[in-house]
C-alpha positions in Angstrom: 12.2 16.2 -2.3 12.2 12.7 -0.6 9.9 10.0 -1.9 8.1 9.7 1.5 7.4 13.5 1.4 6.0 13.3 -2.1 3.8 10.3 -1.1 2.4 12.2 1.9 1.6 15.2 -0.3 -0.1 13.1 -3.0 -2.1 11.2 -0.3 -3.9 14.5 0.6 -5.3 15.0 -2.9 -8.9 13.8 -3.5 -7.8 11.7 -6.5 -5.6 9.5 -4.3 -7.6 9.6 -1.1 -8.6 5.9 -1.1 -5.2 4.5 -2.2 -3.3 2.1 0.1 0.4 2.5 0.7 1.4 0.1 -2.1 -0.8 1.8 -4.7 0.4 5.3 -3.6 4.0 4.2 -3.9 3.4 3.1 -7.5 2.1 6.6 -8.3 4.9 8.3 -6.3 7.6 6.4 -8.2 6.6 8.2 -11.5 6.0 11.7 -10.0 8.2 14.7 -10.9 8.5 17.7 -8.6 9.4 21.1 -10.0 9.4 24.8 -8.9 7.8 27.4 -11.2 8.3 31.1 -11.3 5.6 33.8 -11.4 4.2 34.5 -14.9 5.8 31.3 -16.4 3.5 28.9 -18.3 3.2 25.3 -17.3 1.8 24.5 -20.7 0.1 26.4 -23.6 -3.2 25.8 -25.2 -2.5 23.3 -28.0 0.7 21.8 -26.5 0.8 18.0 -26.5 -1.0 16.6 -23.5 1.7 14.9 -21.5 1.3 15.5 -17.7 -1.3 16.1 -15.1 -0.2 18.5 -12.4 -0.9 18.6 -8.6 -0.3 21.8 -6.7 1.8 21.5 -3.6 1.9 25.3 -3.2 1.2 28.4 -5.2 -1.5 29.5 -7.5 -2.2 28.8 -11.2 -4.5 30.5 -13.7 -6.2 28.3 -16.3 -7.5 30.2 -19.3 -8.4 29.9 -22.9 -7.8 32.2 -25.8 -9.9 32.4 -29.0 -8.8 33.3 -32.5 -8.9 37.0 -31.9 -6.8 36.6 -28.7 -9.6 37.2 -26.3 -8.9 35.6 -22.9 -11.5 33.5 -21.1 -10.7 32.6 -17.5 -11.6 29.0 -16.7 -10.4 28.7 -13.2 -7.8 29.7 -10.5 -6.2 26.6 -9.0 -4.6 26.5 -5.6 -2.8 24.2 -3.2 -4.4 20.8 -3.1 -5.9 20.9 -6.6 -5.0 19.1 -9.8 -5.2 20.2 -13.5 -6.2 19.6 -16.2 -9.0 17.3 -15.1 -9.4 15.8 -18.6 -5.7 14.8 -18.5 -6.3 11.1 -17.7 -9.3 10.7 -20.0 -8.2 12.1 -23.4 -5.4 12.1 -25.9 -4.3 15.1 -27.9 -3.5 18.6 -26.7 -3.9 20.7 -23.6 -7.3 22.5 -23.9 -6.2 25.7 -22.2 -3.2 27.8 -20.9 -1.8 27.3 -17.4 0.0 30.4 -16.1 1.7 30.6 -12.7 0.3 33.5 -10.7 2.7 33.2 -7.8 5.8 31.1 -7.2 4.6 27.5 -7.1 5.7 23.9 -6.5 3.9 21.4 -8.8 4.0 17.6 -8.9 3.7 16.3 -12.4 2.4 12.8 -13.2 3.3 11.7 -16.8 0.1 10.4 -18.4 1.7 7.5 -20.3 3.5 6.2 -17.2 0.3 6.6 -15.2 -1.7 4.6 -17.7 0.9 1.7 -17.4 0.5 1.8 -13.6 -3.3 1.6 -13.9 -3.1 -1.3 -16.3 -0.9 -3.2 -13.8 -3.2 -2.3 -10.9 -6.9 -2.7 -11.8 -8.1 -1.8 -8.3 -6.2 1.4 -8.4 -7.8 2.1 -11.8 -11.3 1.7 -10.4 -10.6 4.1 -7.4 -9.1 6.8 -9.6 -11.9 6.8 -12.2 -14.5 6.9 -9.4 -13.0 10.2 -8.2 -12.6 11.6 -11.7 -16.2 10.7 -12.4 -17.2 13.1 -9.5 -15.2 15.9 -11.2 -17.0 15.3 -14.5 -20.4 15.6 -12.7 -19.3 19.0 -11.3 -18.2 20.2 -14.7 -21.5 19.1 -16.2 -23.5 21.0 -13.5 -21.5 24.1 -14.3 -22.2 23.7 -18.0 -25.9 23.2 -17.3 -25.9 26.4 -15.3 -24.7 28.4 -18.3 -27.2 26.8 -20.6 -30.3 26.9 -18.5 -29.9 29.9 -16.1 -30.1 33.6 -16.9 -27.1 35.8 -16.2 -28.3 36.9 -12.8 -28.7 33.3 -11.6 -25.3 32.4 -13.1 -23.6 35.2 -11.2 -25.3 34.1 -7.9 -24.3 30.5 -8.5 -20.8 31.5 -9.3 -20.5 33.5 -6.0 -21.8 30.4 -4.2 -19.3 28.1 -5.9 -16.3 30.5 -5.2 -17.4 30.9 -1.6 -17.5 27.2 -1.1 -14.2 26.7 -2.7 -12.1 29.7 -1.6 -14.1 31.4 1.1 -13.4 31.4 4.9 -16.3 30.5 7.1 -16.9 32.9 10.0 -18.5 32.3 13.4 -21.9 33.7 12.3 -22.0 31.1 9.4 -21.4 33.8 6.8 -18.4 33.4 4.4 -15.6 35.8 3.7 -14.5 35.7 0.0 -11.2 37.6 -0.4 -10.9 40.0 -3.4 -8.8 37.6 -5.5 -11.0 37.9 -8.6 -11.6 41.0 -10.5 -15.0 41.8 -12.2 -13.3 40.8 -15.5 -12.3 37.5 -14.0 -15.8 36.8 -12.8 -17.2 37.8 -16.2 -14.9 35.5 -18.0 -15.8 32.6 -15.8 -19.4 32.6 -17.0 -19.1 34.3 -20.4 -20.6 37.7 -19.7 -19.3 41.3 -19.6 -17.4 43.1 -16.8 -20.1 45.8 -16.9 -22.8 43.2 -16.2 -20.9 41.8 -13.3 -20.4 45.3 -11.9 -24.1 46.3 -12.2 -25.3 43.0 -10.7 -22.9 43.2 -7.7 -24.0 46.8 -7.1 -27.6 45.7 -7.2 -26.9 42.9 -4.8 -25.2 45.2 -2.4 -28.1 47.7 -2.4 -30.5 44.8 -1.7 -28.2 43.6 1.1 -27.7 40.2 -0.5 -23.9 40.7 -0.1 -21.5 43.1 1.7 -18.3 44.4 0.2 -15.6 46.2 2.3 -13.2 48.9 1.1 -10.6 46.3 0.0 -13.2 44.5 -2.2 -13.5 41.5 0.1 -17.0 40.1 -0.1 -19.1 38.8 2.8 -22.0 36.6 1.9 -24.5 34.1 3.2 -25.0 31.0 1.0 -28.5 30.4 2.4 -29.6 33.9 1.5 -28.2 33.5 -2.0 -29.8 30.2 -2.5 -33.1 31.7 -1.4 -32.7 34.5 -4.0 -32.2 31.9 -6.7 -35.4 30.1 -5.7 -37.4 33.4 -5.8 -36.4 34.1 -9.4 
């Protein structure tokens, strides 16, 4: 892949949105592009933290595993997203597994080389950390949801978050959320059980808070869901 093509791709990521051509060139010079096959792992939980990855195409599952081998889904990452978010902030090991769900093209930025670029370009450093700060606020909000909200509220907020991130807005302002996540996936995202998710979604369908078609695709209205939260 040509340098200019890599530069164009990186410029579309939120992290690099405010960089000028010179700054973006500095980042592009250290970038590595690689193709990944389905079911391969980009890294394992506990591997040395060496790169931060940017998804040009494909889909990546981020998950953790406890001592007993139980899997907890952290996120499903798609085109235009980066992972892990903590990569430029910490030393040590990768905090989770990253598995390729479909053939993907990733751009890797080596952390040590990126740190050198930031040291040489203070303005670039400020821009990058401003965007990463926004990511931290989002993660804090999600953590607070788990601590402060009951399970029903967590499920509703999870549906809202997934709809905003992955859903397709329709003409009537409702959002179509494709059946990409199983009930087990949803449960793992907020630390509950598959049965709880199933019961809650059934309840929400009966109360006409959401609609689900034969293929499992979900149709929802964020305003209605937000109102439900406020009524709790």
